[in-house]
C-alpha positions as CSV (number, residue, x, y, z in Angstrom):
1,X,-26.9,34.7,-25.2
2,X,-27.5,36.4,-28.5
3,X,-27.9,33.8,-31.2
4,X,-25.5,34.2,-34.1
5,X,-23.7,31.7,-36.3
6,X,-20.6,32.0,-34.1
7,X,-22.5,31.4,-30.9
8,X,-24.2,28.4,-32.4
9,X,-20.9,27.0,-33.5
10,X,-19.4,27.5,-30.1
11,X,-22.3,26.1,-28.2
12,X,-22.4,23.0,-30.5
13,X,-18.6,22.6,-30.2
14,X,-18.7,22.7,-26.4
15,X,-21.5,20.1,-26.4
16,X,-19.6,17.7,-28.5
17,X,-16.3,18.3,-26.8
18,X,-18.0,16.9,-23.7
19,X,-19.4,14.0,-25.6
20,X,-15.9,13.2,-27.0
21,X,-14.7,12.6,-23.4
22,X,-17.4,10.1,-22.7
23,X,-17.4,6.4,-23.5
24,X,-20.8,5.9,-24.9
25,X,-23.5,7.1,-27.3
26,X,-25.9,9.9,-26.8
27,X,-28.4,8.6,-29.3
28,X,-29.1,5.0,-28.4
29,X,-26.0,3.1,-29.1
30,X,-24.4,2.1,-32.4
31,X,-25.9,-1.4,-32.3
32,X,-29.3,0.1,-32.6
33,X,-28.3,2.1,-35.7
34,X,-26.4,-0.5,-37.6
35,X,-26.7,-4.3,-38.2
36,X,-24.3,-6.2,-36.1
37,X,-22.6,-7.6,-39.2
38,X,-21.5,-4.1,-40.1
39,X,-19.7,-3.7,-36.8
40,X,-17.7,-6.9,-36.6
41,X,-14.0,-6.9,-35.6
42,X,-14.1,-3.3,-34.3
43,X,-13.4,-2.4,-30.7
44,X,-16.5,-1.8,-28.5
45,X,-15.4,1.7,-27.5
46,X,-15.5,2.6,-31.2
47,X,-18.8,0.8,-32.2
48,X,-20.6,1.9,-29.0
49,X,-19.7,5.6,-29.5
50,X,-22.2,6.9,-32.0
51,X,-23.8,10.3,-32.0
52,X,-25.9,9.6,-35.1
53,X,-29.6,9.2,-35.7
54,X,-29.6,6.7,-38.6
55,X,-27.7,4.5,-41.0
56,X,-26.6,6.3,-44.1
57,X,-24.9,3.1,-45.4
58,X,-28.2,1.5,-46.1
59,X,-28.5,3.8,-49.2
60,X,-24.9,5.0,-49.8
61,X,-24.0,1.9,-51.8
62,X,-20.3,2.6,-51.5
63,X,-18.0,0.9,-54.0
64,X,-14.3,-0.1,-53.9
65,X,-12.0,2.7,-54.9
66,X,-14.4,5.5,-54.2
67,X,-13.6,8.7,-52.2
68,X,-16.0,9.3,-49.4
69,X,-16.5,12.6,-47.4
70,X,-18.1,12.3,-43.9
71,X,-19.5,15.6,-42.6
72,X,-19.2,15.9,-38.8
73,X,-17.1,12.7,-38.5
74,X,-17.1,12.7,-34.6
75,X,-15.4,9.7,-33.1
76,X,-14.8,8.2,-36.6
77,X,-17.2,5.2,-36.6
78,X,-18.8,6.1,-40.0
79,X,-15.4,6.8,-41.5
80,X,-14.1,3.4,-40.4
81,X,-17.2,1.6,-41.8
82,X,-16.8,3.5,-45.1
83,X,-13.1,2.6,-45.2
84,X,-14.0,-1.1,-45.2
85,X,-16.4,-0.7,-48.0
86,X,-14.2,1.4,-50.3
87,X,-11.1,-0.8,-49.6
88,X,-7.4,0.0,-49.8
89,X,-7.9,1.6,-53.2
90,X,-10.5,4.0,-51.8
91,X,-10.1,7.0,-49.5
92,X,-12.3,8.4,-46.7
93,X,-12.1,12.0,-45.4
94,X,-13.7,12.9,-42.1
95,X,-14.3,16.6,-41.3
96,X,-15.2,17.9,-37.8
97,X,-14.8,21.2,-36.0
98,X,-14.3,19.8,-32.5
99,X,-10.6,19.1,-31.6
100,X,-11.5,16.5,-29.0
101,X,-13.5,14.5,-31.6
102,X,-10.7,14.7,-34.1
103,X,-8.2,13.5,-31.5
104,X,-10.4,10.6,-30.5
105,X,-11.0,9.6,-34.2
106,X,-7.3,9.8,-35.1
107,X,-6.3,7.7,-32.1
108,X,-8.8,5.1,-33.0
109,X,-7.7,4.9,-36.6
110,X,-4.1,4.6,-35.5
111,X,-4.9,1.9,-33.0
112,X,-6.8,-0.1,-35.6
113,X,-4.2,0.4,-38.3
114,X,-6.7,2.0,-40.7
115,X,-4.6,3.8,-43.4
116,X,-7.2,4.9,-46.0
117,X,-8.9,7.4,-43.6
118,X,-7.9,10.9,-42.7
119,X,-9.5,13.5,-40.4
120,X,-9.5,17.2,-41.1
121,X,-10.4,20.1,-39.0
122,X,-13.0,22.4,-40.5
123,X,-16.6,23.7,-40.7
124,X,-19.3,22.3,-42.9
125,X,-19.9,25.8,-44.3
126,X,-16.3,25.9,-45.6
127,X,-15.1,22.4,-46.2
128,X,-11.3,21.8,-46.3
129,X,-11.7,19.6,-49.4
130,X,-10.8,20.4,-53.0
131,X,-13.6,20.8,-55.6
132,X,-14.9,17.8,-57.6
133,X,-12.8,15.2,-55.7
134,X,-15.4,13.2,-53.9
135,X,-17.7,10.4,-55.1
136,X,-20.0,10.2,-52.1
137,X,-20.9,12.5,-49.2
138,X,-22.3,10.9,-46.0
139,X,-23.3,12.4,-42.7
140,X,-25.1,11.2,-39.6
141,X,-27.2,13.8,-37.7
142,X,-24.8,16.7,-38.2
143,X,-26.1,19.0,-41.0
144,X,-28.9,20.1,-38.6
145,X,-26.3,21.6,-36.4
146,X,-25.2,24.1,-39.0
147,X,-26.5,27.7,-38.7
148,X,-26.2,28.1,-42.5
149,X,-27.5,25.0,-44.2
150,X,-27.9,26.5,-47.8
151,X,-24.1,27.1,-47.6
152,X,-23.5,23.5,-46.5
153,X,-25.5,22.2,-49.4
154,X,-23.5,24.4,-51.8
155,X,-20.2,23.1,-50.3
156,X,-21.4,19.5,-50.6
157,X,-22.2,20.2,-54.3
158,X,-18.8,21.8,-54.8
159,X,-16.8,18.9,-53.4
160,X,-18.6,16.2,-55.4
161,X,-17.5,14.9,-58.7
162,X,-20.1,15.0,-61.6
163,X,-22.4,12.2,-60.9
164,X,-21.5,12.1,-57.3
165,X,-24.1,11.4,-54.7
166,X,-25.4,12.3,-51.2
167,X,-26.5,9.8,-48.6
168,X,-27.1,11.3,-45.1
169,X,-29.2,10.7,-42.0
170,X,-30.4,13.9,-40.3
171,X,-33.0,15.3,-38.0
172,X,-35.8,17.1,-39.9
173,X,-39.3,18.3,-39.2
174,X,-42.7,18.6,-40.9
175,X,-43.8,22.1,-40.2
176,X,-42.1,24.7,-38.0
177,X,-40.8,24.2,-34.5
178,X,-41.7,26.7,-31.7
179,X,-39.6,29.8,-31.9
180,X,-38.5,29.5,-28.2
181,X,-37.1,26.1,-29.0
182,X,-35.3,27.4,-32.1
183,X,-33.5,29.9,-29.8
184,X,-32.6,27.4,-27.1
185,X,-28.8,26.8,-27.3
186,X,-28.9,23.4,-25.5
187,X,-31.5,22.2,-28.0
188,X,-29.1,23.0,-30.9
189,X,-26.5,20.6,-29.5
190,X,-29.2,18.0,-29.0
191,X,-30.0,18.0,-32.7
192,X,-33.4,19.6,-32.2
193,X,-33.4,23.3,-32.6
194,X,-31.6,23.3,-35.9
195,X,-33.7,20.7,-37.6
196,X,-34.8,21.8,-41.0
197,X,-38.3,21.5,-42.4
198,X,-38.4,18.7,-45.0
199,X,-39.6,21.0,-47.7
200,X,-36.8,23.5,-46.9
201,X,-34.3,20.6,-47.0
202,X,-35.5,19.5,-50.4
203,X,-35.5,23.1,-51.7
204,X,-32.0,23.8,-50.3
205,X,-30.5,20.8,-52.0
206,X,-32.3,21.5,-55.3
207,X,-31.2,25.2,-55.2
208,X,-27.6,24.0,-54.7
209,X,-27.9,22.1,-58.0
210,X,-28.9,18.6,-56.9
211,X,-31.3,16.3,-58.6
212,X,-33.2,13.2,-57.5
213,X,-33.6,14.6,-54.0
214,X,-35.5,12.2,-51.7
215,X,-36.4,12.2,-48.0
216,X,-37.4,9.0,-46.3
217,X,-38.4,8.9,-42.6
218,X,-36.4,6.4,-40.6
219,X,-38.3,3.1,-40.6
220,X,-41.0,4.7,-42.7
221,X,-42.4,4.0,-46.2
222,X,-41.0,7.1,-47.8
223,X,-44.4,8.9,-47.7
224,X,-44.3,12.2,-45.8
225,X,-47.7,13.4,-44.6
226,X,-49.5,14.6,-41.5
227,X,-51.1,11.1,-41.2
228,X,-47.7,9.8,-40.0
229,X,-48.1,12.0,-36.9
230,X,-44.8,13.9,-37.6
231,X,-46.2,17.4,-38.1
232,X,-44.4,19.8,-35.8
233,X,-42.0,17.1,-34.5
234,X,-38.4,16.4,-34.9
235,X,-37.7,13.0,-36.5
236,X,-34.8,11.1,-38.2
237,X,-34.8,10.7,-42.0
238,X,-32.6,9.5,-44.7
239,X,-31.8,12.1,-47.4
240,X,-30.4,11.2,-50.8
241,X,-29.5,13.3,-53.8
242,X,-27.3,13.3,-56.9
243,X,-25.0,15.8,-58.7
244,X,-25.7,15.7,-62.5
245,X,-23.0,14.3,-64.8
């Protein structure tokens, strides 16, 4: 298969459509990503369905009344957690390109009676969100799936209000991955082939207009170096940035 943005989107969508029909996580289970206290009073089929690689809430610092945008909202878990934190006066928007994921998330929201969340169909490269309307953008192991990450960064910047912030978990690398791996379509869906080099991630966000860009390895000290044994490997990191006022 010739690798184009369209074929990457379609391959990733097929992969996650299959995941949406399963009952469990592909990345270790939500209880391994979040503290148990964060998941209280939610159904197990919601809390145990996580396709993420980290916990963006550890740095998002969501406040009551804020508007939150979740990129690649999947089954909706992160949206539901955000909805609790922003409260009834806040609002959460989940965007996903997979119809099966959107259906699963909407059904879960209805079943739990969560009214300050909505799920929209769309691509990260062209977000169905008005400009300068969002306080915080979160995402959990999804930006790596995009074939055009600079455009995703520009779209994130567009949707954020002045002073808005980014708090995402994502798969990244230190140094390049083998070219044959980059071209493997199954590895795209597995959050491997599309992982961006840390320096490119920082440059991409900076070029889009963001300041205070930071990348911290999951469970790490915040120092990125070859001594961590991460060179040439895919690993999870927390990325934060801010849009100037």
